[in-house]
Each structure stands twice: as C-alpha cells, then as structure tokens.
TORKOL-4160 file (C-alpha; in steps of 0.2 Angstrom, whole numbers, padded with zeros to 4 digits, m for minus):
194
<pt num="1" X="m0324" Y="0004" Z="m0032"/>
<pt num="2" X="m0308" Y="m0007" Z="m0036"/>
<pt num="3" X="m0292" Y="m0004" Z="m0027"/>
<pt num="4" X="m0276" Y="m0010" Z="m0036"/>
<pt num="5" X="m0258" Y="m0009" Z="m0027"/>
<pt num="6" X="m0243" Y="m0010" Z="m0041"/>
<pt num="7" X="m0228" Y="m0016" Z="m0033"/>
<pt num="8" X="m0212" Y="m0016" Z="m0041"/>
<pt num="9" X="m0201" Y="m0031" Z="m0038"/>
<pt num="10" X="m0186" Y="m0028" Z="m0028"/>
<pt num="11" X="m0169" Y="m0032" Z="m0038"/>
<pt num="12" X="m0152" Y="m0032" Z="m0030"/>
<pt num="13" X="m0135" Y="m0036" Z="m0033"/>
<pt num="14" X="m0121" Y="m0040" Z="m0023"/>
<pt num="15" X="m0103" Y="m0041" Z="m0024"/>
<pt num="16" X="m0087" Y="m0041" Z="m0012"/>
<pt num="17" X="m0069" Y="m0042" Z="m0010"/>
<pt num="18" X="m0063" Y="m0062" Z="m0015"/>
<pt num="19" X="m0056" Y="m0068" Z="0001"/>
<pt num="20" X="m0039" Y="m0076" Z="m0001"/>
<pt num="21" X="m0037" Y="m0095" Z="m0002"/>
<pt num="22" X="m0025" Y="m0093" Z="0013"/>
<pt num="23" X="m0025" Y="m0080" Z="0026"/>
<pt num="24" X="m0013" Y="m0080" Z="0042"/>
<pt num="25" X="m0018" Y="m0078" Z="0061"/>
<pt num="26" X="m0015" Y="m0062" Z="0069"/>
<pt num="27" X="m0016" Y="m0052" Z="0051"/>
<pt num="28" X="m0029" Y="m0039" Z="0045"/>
<pt num="29" X="m0039" Y="m0041" Z="0029"/>
<pt num="30" X="m0048" Y="m0026" Z="0021"/>
<pt num="31" X="m0065" Y="m0034" Z="0014"/>
<pt num="32" X="m0076" Y="m0020" Z="0000"/>
<pt num="33" X="m0093" Y="m0025" Z="0000"/>
<pt num="34" X="m0105" Y="m0016" Z="m0014"/>
<pt num="35" X="m0122" Y="m0016" Z="m0017"/>
<pt num="36" X="m0130" Y="m0011" Z="m0032"/>
<pt num="37" X="m0149" Y="m0009" Z="m0035"/>
<pt num="38" X="m0155" Y="m0015" Z="m0051"/>
<pt num="39" X="m0173" Y="m0014" Z="m0048"/>
<pt num="40" X="m0185" Y="0000" Z="m0051"/>
<pt num="41" X="m0190" Y="0002" Z="m0031"/>
<pt num="42" X="m0182" Y="0011" Z="m0018"/>
<pt num="43" X="m0172" Y="m0002" Z="m0003"/>
<pt num="44" X="m0169" Y="0003" Z="0013"/>
<pt num="45" X="m0157" Y="0000" Z="0026"/>
<pt num="46" X="m0143" Y="m0012" Z="0017"/>
<pt num="47" X="m0132" Y="m0018" Z="0029"/>
<pt num="48" X="m0119" Y="m0033" Z="0027"/>
<pt num="49" X="m0112" Y="m0046" Z="0041"/>
<pt num="50" X="m0098" Y="m0058" Z="0040"/>
<pt num="51" X="m0099" Y="m0075" Z="0051"/>
<pt num="52" X="m0085" Y="m0088" Z="0052"/>
<pt num="53" X="m0074" Y="m0097" Z="0064"/>
<pt num="54" X="m0059" Y="m0090" Z="0068"/>
<pt num="55" X="m0063" Y="m0071" Z="0060"/>
<pt num="56" X="m0067" Y="m0055" Z="0068"/>
<pt num="57" X="m0074" Y="m0041" Z="0059"/>
<pt num="58" X="m0075" Y="m0024" Z="0064"/>
<pt num="59" X="m0094" Y="m0024" Z="0066"/>
<pt num="60" X="m0107" Y="m0024" Z="0052"/>
<pt num="61" X="m0107" Y="m0015" Z="0039"/>
<pt num="62" X="m0120" Y="m0003" Z="0036"/>
<pt num="63" X="m0121" Y="0003" Z="0016"/>
<pt num="64" X="m0138" Y="0015" Z="0017"/>
<pt num="65" X="m0154" Y="0018" Z="0008"/>
<pt num="66" X="m0151" Y="0015" Z="m0011"/>
<pt num="67" X="m0162" Y="0022" Z="m0025"/>
<pt num="68" X="m0166" Y="0015" Z="m0041"/>
<pt num="69" X="m0154" Y="0010" Z="m0053"/>
<pt num="70" X="m0139" Y="0018" Z="m0038"/>
<pt num="71" X="m0126" Y="0008" Z="m0030"/>
<pt num="72" X="m0118" Y="0010" Z="m0013"/>
<pt num="73" X="m0103" Y="0002" Z="m0004"/>
<pt num="74" X="m0093" Y="m0001" Z="0012"/>
<pt num="75" X="m0078" Y="m0008" Z="0018"/>
<pt num="76" X="m0075" Y="m0020" Z="0034"/>
<pt num="77" X="m0059" Y="m0022" Z="0041"/>
<pt num="78" X="m0058" Y="m0042" Z="0048"/>
<pt num="79" X="m0047" Y="m0049" Z="0060"/>
<pt num="80" X="m0041" Y="m0065" Z="0056"/>
<pt num="81" X="m0038" Y="m0076" Z="0073"/>
<pt num="82" X="m0036" Y="m0096" Z="0075"/>
<pt num="83" X="m0049" Y="m0106" Z="0076"/>
<pt num="84" X="m0049" Y="m0108" Z="0095"/>
<pt num="85" X="m0056" Y="m0091" Z="0098"/>
<pt num="86" X="m0074" Y="m0085" Z="0103"/>
<pt num="87" X="m0065" Y="m0068" Z="0100"/>
<pt num="88" X="m0054" Y="m0056" Z="0093"/>
<pt num="89" X="m0037" Y="m0059" Z="0107"/>
<pt num="90" X="m0050" Y="m0072" Z="0117"/>
<pt num="91" X="m0046" Y="m0093" Z="0117"/>
<pt num="92" X="m0059" Y="m0104" Z="0122"/>
<pt num="93" X="m0058" Y="m0114" Z="0134"/>
<pt num="94" X="m0059" Y="m0128" Z="0125"/>
<pt num="95" X="m0041" Y="m0135" Z="0120"/>
<pt num="96" X="m0043" Y="m0149" Z="0111"/>
<pt num="97" X="m0048" Y="m0142" Z="0097"/>
<pt num="98" X="m0038" Y="m0136" Z="0079"/>
<pt num="99" X="m0034" Y="m0119" Z="0079"/>
<pt num="100" X="m0027" Y="m0119" Z="0063"/>
<pt num="101" X="m0036" Y="m0125" Z="0047"/>
<pt num="102" X="m0052" Y="m0124" Z="0035"/>
<pt num="103" X="m0064" Y="m0111" Z="0038"/>
<pt num="104" X="m0081" Y="m0111" Z="0030"/>
<pt num="105" X="m0091" Y="m0094" Z="0033"/>
<pt num="106" X="m0103" Y="m0083" Z="0026"/>
<pt num="107" X="m0106" Y="m0066" Z="0023"/>
<pt num="108" X="m0125" Y="m0059" Z="0024"/>
<pt num="109" X="m0133" Y="m0045" Z="0016"/>
<pt num="110" X="m0148" Y="m0040" Z="0023"/>
<pt num="111" X="m0162" Y="m0025" Z="0016"/>
<pt num="112" X="m0180" Y="m0018" Z="0016"/>
<pt num="113" X="m0191" Y="m0014" Z="0004"/>
<pt num="114" X="m0202" Y="0002" Z="0006"/>
<pt num="115" X="m0217" Y="m0009" Z="0015"/>
<pt num="116" X="m0203" Y="m0013" Z="0025"/>
<pt num="117" X="m0201" Y="m0031" Z="0023"/>
<pt num="118" X="m0184" Y="m0038" Z="0027"/>
<pt num="119" X="m0175" Y="m0049" Z="0013"/>
<pt num="120" X="m0158" Y="m0059" Z="0015"/>
<pt num="121" X="m0146" Y="m0066" Z="0002"/>
<pt num="122" X="m0132" Y="m0075" Z="0010"/>
<pt num="123" X="m0114" Y="m0077" Z="0000"/>
<pt num="124" X="m0104" Y="m0092" Z="0005"/>
<pt num="125" X="m0086" Y="m0093" Z="0006"/>
<pt num="126" X="m0071" Y="m0105" Z="0011"/>
<pt num="127" X="m0053" Y="m0102" Z="0018"/>
<pt num="128" X="m0040" Y="m0108" Z="0028"/>
<pt num="129" X="m0032" Y="m0100" Z="0042"/>
<pt num="130" X="m0013" Y="m0104" Z="0045"/>
<pt num="131" X="0002" Y="m0100" Z="0058"/>
<pt num="132" X="0006" Y="m0082" Z="0057"/>
<pt num="133" X="0020" Y="m0077" Z="0047"/>
<pt num="134" X="0035" Y="m0071" Z="0055"/>
<pt num="135" X="0043" Y="m0056" Z="0044"/>
<pt num="136" X="0061" Y="m0052" Z="0046"/>
<pt num="137" X="0068" Y="m0035" Z="0046"/>
<pt num="138" X="0085" Y="m0039" Z="0044"/>
<pt num="139" X="0097" Y="m0029" Z="0036"/>
<pt num="140" X="0110" Y="m0038" Z="0022"/>
<pt num="141" X="0126" Y="m0032" Z="0025"/>
<pt num="142" X="0137" Y="m0027" Z="0009"/>
<pt num="143" X="0148" Y="m0038" Z="0001"/>
<pt num="144" X="0165" Y="m0032" Z="0006"/>
<pt num="145" X="0174" Y="m0028" Z="m0013"/>
<pt num="146" X="0193" Y="m0025" Z="m0017"/>
<pt num="147" X="0191" Y="m0005" Z="m0018"/>
<pt num="148" X="0210" Y="m0001" Z="m0023"/>
<pt num="149" X="0205" Y="0005" Z="m0039"/>
<pt num="150" X="0196" Y="0017" Z="m0029"/>
<pt num="151" X="0214" Y="0024" Z="m0019"/>
<pt num="152" X="0224" Y="0023" Z="m0037"/>
<pt num="153" X="0211" Y="0034" Z="m0045"/>
<pt num="154" X="0212" Y="0046" Z="m0030"/>
<pt num="155" X="0230" Y="0047" Z="m0029"/>
<pt num="156" X="0231" Y="0049" Z="m0050"/>
<pt num="157" X="0218" Y="0061" Z="m0049"/>
<pt num="158" X="0227" Y="0073" Z="m0035"/>
<pt num="159" X="0241" Y="0070" Z="m0044"/>
<pt num="160" X="0235" Y="0078" Z="m0059"/>
<pt num="161" X="0228" Y="0092" Z="m0049"/>
<pt num="162" X="0246" Y="0095" Z="m0043"/>
<pt num="163" X="0252" Y="0095" Z="m0060"/>
<pt num="164" X="0241" Y="0106" Z="m0067"/>
<pt num="165" X="0244" Y="0120" Z="m0052"/>
<pt num="166" X="0260" Y="0119" Z="m0055"/>
<pt num="167" X="0260" Y="0120" Z="m0074"/>
<pt num="168" X="0248" Y="0137" Z="m0069"/>
<pt num="169" X="0262" Y="0145" Z="m0057"/>
<pt num="170" X="0276" Y="0142" Z="m0070"/>
<pt num="171" X="0266" Y="0151" Z="m0083"/>
<pt num="172" X="0261" Y="0163" Z="m0073"/>
<pt num="173" X="0280" Y="0167" Z="m0067"/>
<pt num="174" X="0284" Y="0166" Z="m0085"/>
<pt num="175" X="0272" Y="0180" Z="m0088"/>
<pt num="176" X="0277" Y="0191" Z="m0076"/>
<pt num="177" X="0296" Y="0189" Z="m0080"/>
<pt num="178" X="0290" Y="0192" Z="m0099"/>
<pt num="179" X="0280" Y="0209" Z="m0092"/>
<pt num="180" X="0296" Y="0213" Z="m0083"/>
<pt num="181" X="0307" Y="0211" Z="m0100"/>
<pt num="182" X="0294" Y="0223" Z="m0112"/>
<pt num="183" X="0292" Y="0235" Z="m0096"/>
<pt num="184" X="0313" Y="0235" Z="m0095"/>
<pt num="185" X="0316" Y="0239" Z="m0115"/>
<pt num="186" X="0304" Y="0254" Z="m0115"/>
<pt num="187" X="0313" Y="0271" Z="m0109"/>
<pt num="188" X="0306" Y="0281" Z="m0098"/>
<pt num="189" X="0295" Y="0294" Z="m0103"/>
<pt num="190" X="0299" Y="0289" Z="m0121"/>
<pt num="191" X="0292" Y="0277" Z="m0135"/>
<pt num="192" X="0299" Y="0262" Z="m0138"/>
<pt num="193" X="0312" Y="0259" Z="m0152"/>
<pt num="194" X="0311" Y="0248" Z="m0166"/>
C-alpha cells in the first residue's frame, strides 16, 4: 500500500501603500495593507506588523483566512513620533540621539498554510522624520477698497425710485381729475350729449 500526499504550493502577494519620503513628527499616517492568495490552497491567520524607529502602529493588522483566489485587506494607523521615543509620547532617557532624520523599517507579513506551517514575508522601507509642521489658521483681512461707487449707486437707485413714485402719483391724480371731469359732463339720470 502506497500513500501519496498531494500539496498545493502556497502563493501569496502582498501590497502596501507607499510610505511618503518625508514624515512629520506628531502626525498620524493611515497605511492600507492587502494580501492576495494567488495559490490553490487556503492560507490562514494572515497578519501584518510594522517595525521602525519613531513609528508607532496602533497594533498588528489581522487580515484573516483567505481561500484560493481571494484577497483581504486592512488598515493600520501609524503615529509618527521622533527617533528617540520608545513608545508613542514617551521619550527614552538617552538624550544624545538624533530625534529627526532618516529611518529604516520593515513591514512583516505572516500567514500559515493548512498544515500550520508559518511563513513570513518582509518588505523594507526608508523614510525620514522631520520636525512637526505648525499650521497657522490666521484669517486674512480683506483688502480695503474705495467703495464710493457703492454709495453713488445707492443714492441714484433711491432717487430713481422716488422719481417713479412721483410720476405714479401725478398720473393717478390726473386720472382722478379726468374721471371727475367726465362724470361732471354727464347730466344726472341722462345720457351724454353728442
């Protein structure tokens, strides 16, 4: 009796957002991670971690189990600190090190095959941490303009309205006088003379 064991090779592709060449201290970066199972066997417990001096992710990203031909993704929030921090917001006691400058790091993807064997793929990156940028929210004062023409336009418009009102009142008065003149020519109870 012969037993044959057939196993499919594990094939996985990983993609991440490109980290910017320059990061600014005290910012938070959202990093998108994707795993694609290009093989014919299931992979399990796909996860990603980031390690770099001065960069502090909110934790490991768990993408999950992926059937053959499927993809999964997750996002990681990364706090940008300084090179002399041991955790977000906590500096080390060693005060002689550079706090800003070039940083090398790696993103480690791990996953397991159906037999429980652990695989690991490492993607290295380089970036630079710079001093935090201070953004000013100052409101600019509008330039003072000579608005004499606005005043002239308002006076002219008011004058035009008054002139139209005066013409309307005169016309109305003439119509009333005309109506009175016509009614006075007609004798009482009779017809108009021709």
